[in-house]
ROLUM-908718 format. One record per residue (C-alpha): residue number from 1; residue in one letter; z, x, y. Coordinates in steps of 0.5 Angstrom, whole numbers. Layout:
ROLUM-908718
kolvex; sevo; w; u; v
NUM; a; Z; X; Y
...
END
This chain:
ROLUM-908718
kolvex; sevo; w; u; v
1; m; 5; -113; -9
2; r; 4; -108; -14
3; k; -3; -106; -12
4; k; 0; -105; -5
5; l; 5; -101; -8
6; l; 0; -96; -12
7; i; -4; -96; -5
8; f; 2; -93; -2
9; l; 4; -88; -7
10; a; -3; -86; -7
11; i; -3; -85; 0
12; l; 4; -81; 0
13; i; 1; -77; -6
14; g; -5; -75; -2
15; i; -1; -73; 5
16; y; 3; -69; 0
17; v; -3; -65; -3
18; v; -7; -65; 4
19; g; 0; -62; 7
20; t; 1; -57; 1
21; y; -6; -54; 2
22; i; -5; -54; 10
23; y; 1; -50; 9
24; l; 0; -46; 3
25; s; -7; -44; 7
26; l; -5; -43; 14
27; e; -6; -36; 17
28; p; 0; -33; 22
29; a; -2; -34; 29
30; f; 0; -27; 31
31; k; 1; -20; 27
32; d; 8; -18; 25
33; y; 10; -26; 24
34; c; 17; -25; 20
35; p; 20; -32; 19
36; i; 25; -29; 15
37; y; 33; -30; 16
38; l; 37; -25; 12
39; p; 44; -28; 9
40; h; 50; -25; 13
41; k; 46; -21; 17
42; k; 49; -20; 24
43; p; 45; -21; 31
44; i; 42; -14; 33
45; s; 45; -12; 40
46; l; 39; -10; 45
47; e; 44; -7; 49
48; d; 48; -1; 49
49; p; 54; 2; 53
50; a; 52; 9; 52
51; f; 45; 7; 55
52; p; 47; 2; 61
53; s; 40; 1; 64
54; h; 36; 1; 58
55; h; 34; -5; 53
56; f; 33; -3; 46
57; k; 27; -6; 42
58; l; 27; -9; 35
59; i; 22; -7; 29
60; n; 20; -9; 22
61; d; 16; -7; 17
62; a; 11; -11; 12
63; s; 16; -14; 8
64; c; 20; -17; 14
65; l; 27; -14; 11
66; n; 28; -8; 15
67; e; 29; -11; 22
68; t; 32; -5; 26
69; r; 34; -3; 33
70; i; 30; 2; 36
71; y; 30; 6; 43
72; d; 23; 4; 44
73; i; 16; 4; 41
74; i; 10; 9; 45
75; t; 3; 7; 44
76; v; -1; 14; 44
77; k; -8; 15; 46
78; t; -8; 22; 47
79; t; -5; 29; 44
80; d; -2; 30; 51
81; d; 1; 23; 50
82; i; 4; 25; 43
83; l; 7; 32; 46
84; q; 10; 28; 52
85; a; 13; 23; 47
86; l; 16; 29; 43
87; k; 19; 32; 50
88; t; 22; 25; 52
89; a; 25; 25; 45
90; q; 28; 32; 46
91; e; 31; 31; 53
92; k; 34; 24; 51
93; k; 37; 27; 44
94; l; 33; 22; 40
95; f; 30; 22; 33
96; i; 22; 21; 33
97; a; 19; 16; 27
98; i; 12; 16; 26
99; a; 9; 9; 25
100; g; 2; 6; 23
101; v; 1; -1; 20
102; r; 8; 0; 17
103; h; 6; -3; 10
104; s; 11; 2; 7
105; m; 17; -3; 5
106; g; 24; 1; 6
107; g; 23; 3; 13
108; q; 20; 10; 12
109; a; 16; 9; 19
110; f; 22; 8; 23
111; f; 30; 9; 24
112; q; 36; 7; 28
113; d; 35; 8; 35
114; a; 29; 13; 34
115; l; 23; 13; 39
116; v; 18; 10; 35
117; v; 11; 13; 36
118; d; 5; 8; 34
119; m; -1; 12; 32
120; r; -6; 6; 32
121; s; -9; 7; 38
122; f; -10; 15; 37
123; n; -16; 13; 33
124; k; -22; 17; 35
125; i; -28; 19; 30
126; i; -29; 26; 33
127; a; -35; 29; 29
128; l; -39; 28; 23
129; d; -42; 34; 19
130; e; -47; 30; 15
131; k; -50; 36; 11
132; n; -44; 38; 9
133; r; -41; 31; 9
134; i; -34; 33; 13
135; l; -31; 27; 17
136; t; -26; 29; 23
137; i; -22; 24; 25
138; q; -16; 22; 29
139; s; -10; 20; 25
140; g; -9; 13; 27
141; a; -16; 11; 25
142; t; -16; 6; 20
143; w; -21; 6; 14
144; h; -24; -1; 16
145; d; -27; 3; 22
146; i; -28; 9; 19
147; q; -32; 5; 13
148; l; -36; 1; 19
149; y; -38; 8; 22
150; l; -40; 11; 15
151; h; -44; 5; 13
152; e; -49; 6; 18
153; k; -50; 13; 16
154; n; -51; 11; 9
155; l; -44; 15; 7
156; a; -38; 13; 4
157; v; -30; 14; 3
158; k; -28; 19; -3
159; a; -21; 17; -4
160; m; -17; 11; 0
161; q; -13; 5; -2
162; s; -17; -1; -5
163; t; -16; -4; 2
164; d; -18; -2; 8
165; i; -12; -4; 13
166; f; -9; 3; 13
167; t; -9; 9; 18
168; v; -11; 15; 15
169; g; -5; 19; 17
170; g; -1; 13; 14
171; s; -5; 14; 7
172; l; -4; 22; 8
173; s; 3; 21; 9
174; v; 4; 17; 2
175; n; -2; 21; -1
176; a; -6; 15; -3
177; h; -10; 14; -9
178; g; -15; 8; -10
179; m; -21; 6; -15
180; d; -25; 12; -16
181; h; -22; 15; -22
182; t; -26; 22; -22
183; v; -24; 24; -15
184; g; -16; 23; -15
185; s; -12; 22; -9
186; m; -13; 23; -2
187; g; -10; 29; -2
188; s; -16; 32; -6
189; t; -21; 30; -1
190; i; -17; 33; 5
191; r; -21; 40; 8
192; s; -15; 41; 13
193; f; -11; 37; 18
194; t; -8; 39; 25
195; i; -1; 38; 26
196; m; 4; 38; 32
197; l; 11; 41; 30
198; s; 17; 39; 33
199; d; 17; 45; 38
200; g; 10; 42; 41
201; s; 6; 47; 38
202; l; -1; 45; 34
203; q; -2; 48; 27
204; k; -9; 47; 23
205; v; -7; 47; 16
206; t; -11; 48; 10
207; p; -10; 48; 2
208; q; -9; 56; 3
209; e; -3; 55; 7
210; a; 0; 51; 1
211; e; 7; 51; 3
212; l; 6; 46; 9
213; f; 0; 43; 6
214; n; 3; 41; 0
215; a; 9; 38; 4
216; v; 6; 34; 9
217; i; 1; 31; 4
218; g; 6; 26; 1
219; g; 11; 28; 6
220; y; 12; 21; 10
221; g; 12; 24; 17
222; l; 18; 28; 16
223; f; 14; 35; 18
224; g; 11; 33; 25
225; i; 5; 29; 27
226; v; -1; 30; 24
227; i; -7; 30; 30
228; e; -14; 31; 26
229; i; -16; 31; 19
230; e; -22; 34; 16
231; l; -24; 29; 10
232; e; -29; 30; 5
233; v; -34; 24; 5
234; t; -39; 22; 0
235; h; -46; 18; -1
236; n; -46; 11; 0
237; d; -48; 10; -7
238; v; -50; 3; -10
239; y; -47; 0; -16
240; k; -47; -5; -21
241; r; -41; -8; -23
242; d; -39; -11; -30
243; a; -32; -14; -33
244; t; -29; -13; -40
245; f; -24; -17; -42
246; l; -19; -14; -48
247; d; -12; -14; -51
248; y; -8; -9; -47
249; r; -7; -4; -53
250; e; -14; -3; -53
251; f; -15; 0; -45
252; p; -13; 7; -47
253; a; -18; 8; -52
254; f; -23; 4; -48
255; f; -22; 9; -42
256; e; -22; 15; -46
257; r; -29; 13; -49
258; e; -32; 10; -43
259; k; -29; 14; -37
260; d; -35; 18; -36
261; s; -40; 12; -36
262; y; -37; 9; -30
263; n; -36; 12; -22
264; l; -31; 7; -20
265; l; -26; 4; -25
266; y; -19; -1; -25
267; a; -16; -6; -29
268; h; -12; -12; -28
269; l; -7; -15; -33
270; s; -6; -22; -34
271; t; 0; -25; -30
272; s; -1; -32; -33
273; p; 5; -34; -37
274; l; 0; -36; -43
275; s; -2; -28; -44
276; f; 3; -25; -39
277; f; 1; -17; -40
278; k; -2; -18; -46
279; n; -10; -19; -44
280; v; -13; -14; -39
281; v; -20; -15; -35
282; i; -23; -8; -33
283; y; -28; -7; -27
284; g; -33; -2; -28
285; y; -38; 0; -23
286; k; -44; 4; -25
287; k; -49; 8; -20
288; v; -56; 5; -20
289; e; -62; 7; -16
290; s; -64; 2; -11
291; d; -70; 2; -6
292; a; -67; -5; -3
293; p; -63; -4; 4
294; i; -56; -4; 4
295; e; -53; -10; 6
296; p; -48; -10; 12
297; l; -41; -10; 11
298; r; -38; -17; 11
299; k; -31; -20; 10
300; i; -28; -23; 3
301; s; -31; -30; 2
302; l; -26; -36; 1
303; i; -20; -33; 5
304; k; -17; -40; 6
305; a; -18; -42; -2
306; r; -15; -35; -4
307; r; -9; -35; 0
308; f; -8; -42; -2
309; l; -8; -41; -10
310; i; -4; -34; -9
311; n; 1; -38; -5
312; l; 1; -44; -10
313; s; 2; -39; -16
314; k; 9; -37; -13
315; r; 11; -44; -14
316; r; 7; -47; -20
317; m; 6; -44; -27
318; y; 0; -48; -28
319; a; -3; -44; -21
320; q; -1; -38; -25
321; i; -5; -40; -31
322; f; -11; -42; -26
323; k; -11; -36; -22
324; w; -12; -32; -29
325; i; -18; -37; -31
326; a; -21; -36; -24
327; e; -21; -29; -24
328; k; -24; -29; -31
329; y; -29; -34; -30
330; i; -30; -36; -23
331; d; -29; -30; -19
332; p; -35; -26; -22
333; l; -40; -32; -21
334; l; -38; -32; -14
335; e; -38; -25; -13
336; k; -45; -25; -16
337; f; -47; -31; -11
338; h; -44; -28; -5
339; q; -47; -21; -6
340; g; -52; -21; -11
341; t; -51; -16; -17
342; l; -51; -10; -14
343; i; -46; -7; -9
344; s; -45; -1; -4
345; r; -39; 3; -5
346; n; -36; 2; 2
347; a; -37; -6; 0
348; i; -32; -5; -6
349; m; -27; -2; -1
350; h; -28; -6; 5
351; d; -22; -11; 4
352; s; -17; -13; 9
353; v; -13; -18; 5
354; e; -13; -23; 10
355; y; -12; -28; 4
356; l; -5; -25; 3
357; e; -2; -27; 10
358; n; 2; -33; 10
359; v; 7; -37; 14
360; l; 12; -38; 8
361; i; 19; -39; 11
362; n; 24; -34; 8
363; e; 20; -31; 3
364; t; 16; -24; 2
365; d; 11; -20; -2
366; i; 14; -14; -5
367; l; 10; -8; -8
368; h; 12; -4; -13
369; e; 8; 2; -17
370; y; 10; 6; -23
371; f; 6; 12; -26
372; i; 6; 12; -34
373; p; 3; 18; -38
374; r; -3; 16; -41
375; k; 0; 17; -48
376; h; 6; 12; -47
377; f; 2; 7; -44
378; i; 2; 2; -49
379; p; 10; 2; -51
380; c; 11; 2; -43
381; i; 7; -4; -42
382; e; 10; -8; -47
383; r; 17; -7; -45
384; m; 15; -7; -37
385; g; 12; -14; -39
386; a; 19; -17; -42
387; i; 23; -14; -37
388; l; 19; -18; -32
389; q; 18; -24; -35
390; k; 26; -24; -36
391; s; 27; -23; -29
392; n; 23; -30; -27
393; i; 21; -26; -21
394; p; 13; -29; -20
395; v; 8; -23; -21
396; l; 2; -25; -17
397; n; -2; -19; -19
398; a; -1; -13; -24
399; s; -7; -7; -23
400; i; -8; -1; -27
401; r; -11; 5; -23
402; v; -13; 12; -26
403; i; -9; 17; -23
404; n; -10; 25; -24
405; k; -5; 30; -24
406; e; -3; 32; -17
407; d; 0; 39; -15
408; n; 4; 37; -8
409; l; 11; 37; -7
410; l; 13; 30; -8
411; n; 9; 30; -14
412; y; 8; 23; -17
413; a; 3; 25; -22
414; p; 5; 32; -26
415; e; 0; 30; -31
416; d; -6; 25; -32
417; m; -3; 18; -31
418; f; -4; 11; -31
419; a; -1; 7; -25
420; i; 2; 0; -25
421; v; 1; -3; -18
422; l; 6; -10; -18
423; y; 5; -15; -13
424; l; 11; -19; -13
425; n; 14; -25; -9
426; q; 21; -25; -7
427; r; 25; -31; -4
428; v; 30; -29; 1
429; n; 37; -30; -1
430; e; 43; -27; -3
431; k; 42; -28; -10
432; a; 34; -26; -10
433; l; 35; -20; -6
434; h; 40; -17; -11
435; a; 36; -19; -17
436; m; 30; -15; -14
437; e; 35; -9; -13
438; l; 37; -10; -20
439; l; 29; -11; -23
440; t; 27; -4; -19
441; r; 32; 0; -22
442; e; 31; -3; -29
443; l; 24; -2; -28
444; i; 25; 6; -26
445; d; 29; 7; -32
446; l; 24; 4; -36
447; v; 19; 9; -34
448; l; 23; 15; -33
449; t; 25; 14; -41
450; f; 17; 15; -42
451; d; 17; 21; -37
452; g; 14; 17; -32
453; t; 15; 17; -24
454; f; 15; 11; -19
455; f; 12; 11; -12
456; l; 17; 12; -6
457; p; 14; 8; 0
458; y; 17; 2; -2
459; q; 24; -1; -2
460; l; 30; 4; -2
461; y; 33; 1; -8
462; f; 33; 7; -13
463; t; 39; 11; -14
464; d; 39; 19; -12
465; e; 40; 20; -20
466; q; 33; 17; -21
467; l; 30; 20; -15
468; h; 32; 27; -18
469; k; 29; 25; -25
470; a; 23; 23; -22
471; y; 22; 28; -17
472; p; 25; 34; -19
473; m; 22; 38; -13
474; i; 26; 33; -8
475; d; 31; 39; -6
476; l; 26; 44; -5
477; f; 22; 38; -1
478; f; 28; 37; 4
479; a; 30; 44; 5
480; t; 22; 45; 7
481; k; 23; 40; 12
482; r; 29; 43; 15
483; k; 25; 50; 15
484; y; 19; 47; 19
485; d; 24; 42; 23
486; p; 30; 45; 24
487; s; 33; 40; 29
488; l; 31; 34; 25
489; l; 27; 31; 30
490; f; 23; 27; 26
491; m; 27; 22; 22
492; n; 26; 16; 18
493; n; 30; 12; 13
494; f; 28; 15; 7
495; y; 30; 22; 9
496; a; 37; 19; 12
497; k; 39; 16; 6
498; y; 37; 21; 0
499; a; 38; 28; 4
500; q; 45; 25; 6
501; q; 47; 24; -1
502; m; 45; 31; -2
503; t; 49; 34; 3
504; e; 55; 30; 1
END
């Protein structure tokens, strides 16, 4: 009898383990999968007496927390399509919102009852000047497709996010940055862009037209629709990676001492409960000369296993510990086995993060990003780690990026900074949503005390006072928006919330 009971228990445990693995490693059956049910949310009616013959649509962003009714979503493929969308909006007295992959998490890509222009099919690569290394593309092209194109020419992107899923226009609208600490933001690599303004006119803008150039870059699509972008690219160099493990307090000195010896550099803070924010691994890439043919671009390996470990770490402390151990000891071995000791610039950035997609019900993953003056890194990190641990919100990843001084209008880096990118897991219930709002404001207050700033493409939990303190040019930004778009044709939730506060 006892033996049968043990066998039965073993079977149950086996079923539980296998079932858990299947559930936590399963990928969604379709894009825009959002199995989230917000507490106290009323059903959204898609009918409106003001538009008796029209059926509205629903849209959401990557957080799945901002489901919004929109008038329609139009997929554009040509400049004429975009012009027609403007005319339609003006005739029907609608706002226009501009969307790419919608990974901003505060509704920056849409607005209530707006006409949403989906740019993802406006994605042609127009021209490549190989001699001067200038690429001309339509704004809906993704970095993934650009990399595939450039890789065959032995060229690579200069500045982009560390993942390749985003559109170039979306990256421009947030002034994205990435792994190359010598280049700076994407804005620093733009030779020119062509924008369609609210009157339908096309204007080519260079850095010499500083007012509009610096407003549109990092301007969240509020000035018009970017049509084409002339972008500096670079040689697809081959690098050798090394990983250095240090106490977090040693990172600033290490960077100052070693920054000139690396071509790419970023770091991860430990999120293991045993060493939370105390240890750091620094990934540095040094250019090497190689006559070997460059490998084709491949997907990241072991997607299901990575997805399982990430999702398990949202629930189990031992998984968080193991994830850090895996990053410290196992991942370097897998990287060496899969790609060898040398890796091209494109391959480093060719990550479509499929392992972050999941089918988990009533929870979501949230990004935060904070910019800290380099001289204040150590005390700020100490306090940030304490705040995050106290919150009990799972921290799945904490990256350190190197940010150089910027000069665009919504400037997140008025001096050289270190950026802390937090990838957090959030349950979707009333208590958890409130906790995330409080955490966001507390972290913003923290970095503001150290003369830091915070990134704007995420949840709109920050107060008007925090916005003005971090971005003292925000009133000028809103005024410039009204100058170039006096009818306020282009709209999103960010502008509606904070510009409205300014006028109240």
